[in-house]
Structures are given as structure tokens and as C-alpha cells.
N, C-alpha and C positions, 0 to 999 in steps of 0.2 A: 537388474539395471535400472537405476533411478534416472529418469528423464529430468535434467536440470534446466531450468528456464531462466535463471540469473547466475551471475558471476560476482564475486566480491570486488568492490570498488578498489581502484588503485590509490586513490586519495580519500581520506575521510572514512566515514563508518557506513556500512549498508551494502547494497547490492545494486547492480545494474542490469537491465535485460540482456539477455545472451541470445535467445532464440525468438522466433515469431510469437511463441506462446506467451514469453514474457512481456513482449511488446503490446500483444493483444489484451493482456490482463490489466493494463493501466487504463485503456479508455473503458473497459467493462466495469472497472472499479469506479471510475468517474460517473459512468451512466447510472450505476447503482446509487451513488450518492444523490445524484440530481432526482432520481425516482424517489428516493427517500424524502428529500426536501420538498417536492411538489405538493402532496396533499396537505401537509400541515403548515408550511411556511409560504410558499410561493403562490399558491392558488388563492388563499385568503388575502394575500397582499394585492394581488391583481384585482380582486373583487372589491377592494377598498375596505376591507374588514382588518381588524387586529388579529394576528395569531394568538391562540390561547396558551395559557401557561402549560396545560397538559400536553399541547401539541409541541411546545418547545422542548419540554422536558423528554418527551418520547422521541423528537427528532435528534436531539443531541445525544441522548442515550444509544438509539439505534445506530447513529452515525459513528459513535465511538466504537460500538461492537463490530461494525462492518469495518472499519479502518484497522481495528486489532486483528480481525481475521485476514485482512489483506497483508498486514505486515507478518503474521504467521505463515500464510501461503508463501510469501517471498522468502522467509527464512528457511522454510522447509525445502523449497525448490531452488536454493542456492547451492552451487558446487563449492564446497569449503565452508569456512566459518566467517561469521561477521566480527570484525575487529577494525580498530582505528589503524589506519595505514598512512604511511608517509611515502608512497611511491616505492622506489627501489631501496630506500633506507632501512626498511624493516622486514625485507623478504627473508623468509626462512626456508631453505630448500627442503627441509624435512616435513613441512606441513602440506597437506593435500589442498588442491585447488589454487595454487599459486604458481 
């Protein structure tokens, strides 16, 4: 049995947290993004220095990889599929997770 952390949104596209693990994953992702920004962007800025081009490229590249990983985790841990929804207008009783 798979432990689902998220449920499909009722309106729009994507998922919303369903369990404490889903809710806890959001601040963990945010802290990971902050930890990624600190050495290359925030620390030099606080020291009065300019961030290097290599630091900017590394930060944005790693940030994109981290965000893609978080989206993948959310998609894997969602009960049902991700699709655009308009509330009760598009409910199909034959699809799981609805």
C-alpha cells in the first residue's frame, strides 16, 4: 500500500497536502532552497560583495533541480492524477482519487 501525502486539488491543477508528511515537506523544501541560496547569493551580499556569475548559475541550476525533485515527489505521493479541475463540474466517478 502506498502512503499518499497529497490529494488532487478540487480547483485548478496540482495537489494539496493531505497528511502531516505532505505539510512537513513544504517547509523542508523551503529550508533546502534557503540553504542553497545562502553560500552563493546571500552570504556575499551581506559581506558587501557581488555574487559571482558561477555562483548565480550554480544557484539557479541547483534550485531548478531541487524544485523539479519536489514536484516529482508531490506527483508520486498524490492519490490520483494531476489534471485541471473545475470542482464538481468535471468529476468522473470512474477515476481513482476523486
